[in-house]
N, C-alpha and C positions, 0 to 999 in steps of 0.2 A: 138793530138800531140803525136807522138811516143816517148816513153821514151828514145829511142836510140839517140835522139837529145839533151837530157839533161844529165848532169853529175854532180857529187858531187866533190867539190874541196875545199881546204883551202882558206880562204879569210882573209886578214890581220885584226887582231883585233877582229874577229868574230868567229873564228873556221871554221867549215865546212859550205858550202853554196851550192846552186843549180845554175848551169850555163847552157848556151845553146851553141851548136856548130853551130846552124843555125838561120837565121832570123825567127822571129815569129810575125805574125800580131796581132794587137789589137783584143781583143775579143776571143782569143784562149783559150780553156780549156786545161790546162797542165796536170792536174791530178785530179781524183776523188778517194777518199779513205773512207773506213768505219772508224767510230770512236768508241771508248769505252767510254761510258758515266759514269761519276763518281758522286756519291751523294755528298752533302755538307760534310758528315762525311768522305767519302773516300778522299775528297780533303784535309782535315786537315792532313791526313797521307801523301798524295802525295806532299803537300807543304813542307814537311820536308825532301824531297829527291831531287835528281837531276831532277826528272820529273817535278818539279815546273816550270822550265824554258821552258817546252815543252807542257804544257797543254793550252787549250783554254777555254774561258768562254762558257758555253752552257746553255742558259736560254730560252727555248721555251715558257714557261709560267711565266717568271719572277722568276722561282725557282733558288736558288743559287747552280747550278751544274757546272761541267766543263767536258771536254772531252779530251781524248788523241787520236789524229789522227794517223792512221797507214800510211804506205807508207813513202814518202819523205816529206810530208807536215811539220812535225816538224823541218825540216832542212832549210826551207826558212828563211833567215835573215830579220831583221827589217830595214826599211828605212821610214822616215817620208813622203817622196814623193816617194812612192814605184811604181814599174812598173807592179805589179800584185795585186790582191785582193783575199781574201778568202771568201767563201760563205758557209753557212750551210744549209743542208736539214734536218730539225728536224724529219720529218716524216720517212725518209729512214735512218736516223742516219749516214749521210755521210757529208763530206766537199769536196769542190773543189777549185782549184786555177785557176784563169783566168787572162790573161794579160789585162791591162787597157790602154796600148799604144803599138806601134810597138817596138819590142825588136831586138837589133843588135846581130850578132853572137859574142860569147865570153862574153856577158854581164851577170852579176849576176842577178838572178831573186829574187825580194824582195817583202815582204808584210809589211803593217803597222800593228804592233801588237795591235794597238788601235782599229782596225776594219775598219776604214775609211781610204782610201788611202792617205789622206793629214792631218789627225788628228795630231796635234802637242803636245798633252798632254804628259807630262813626263812619262816614263815607270818605272816599279818597279826597274829595275837595274840601272837607272839613279838617282832615288830619294834616293838611299841608300848611 
């Protein structure tokens, strides 16, 4: 998917988000990005900063680590019934975003921060 079809714009109540100017079919990989892996000790520091809201769990062997994705991946907003999903490649230290249904032009592209596209567990910012 050419990034020229995607754009960043403000979305009510969520700040910035990722949108599309064109229809996108299900199963399209929108972006692949490298990640910066943080140890459990690094995470304690990151959790005290604005980065807390932009990091992802990274546990290839059950280790309590996290990662910061580069590119636009941290700007995809949450939706419990998202239209995209994120996947991790632990070996290559990358993440990618893929559509899980057809997307209409102008639609915001969302991921479920819980990992599964329809996981209804409350998120950290709702539990507070």
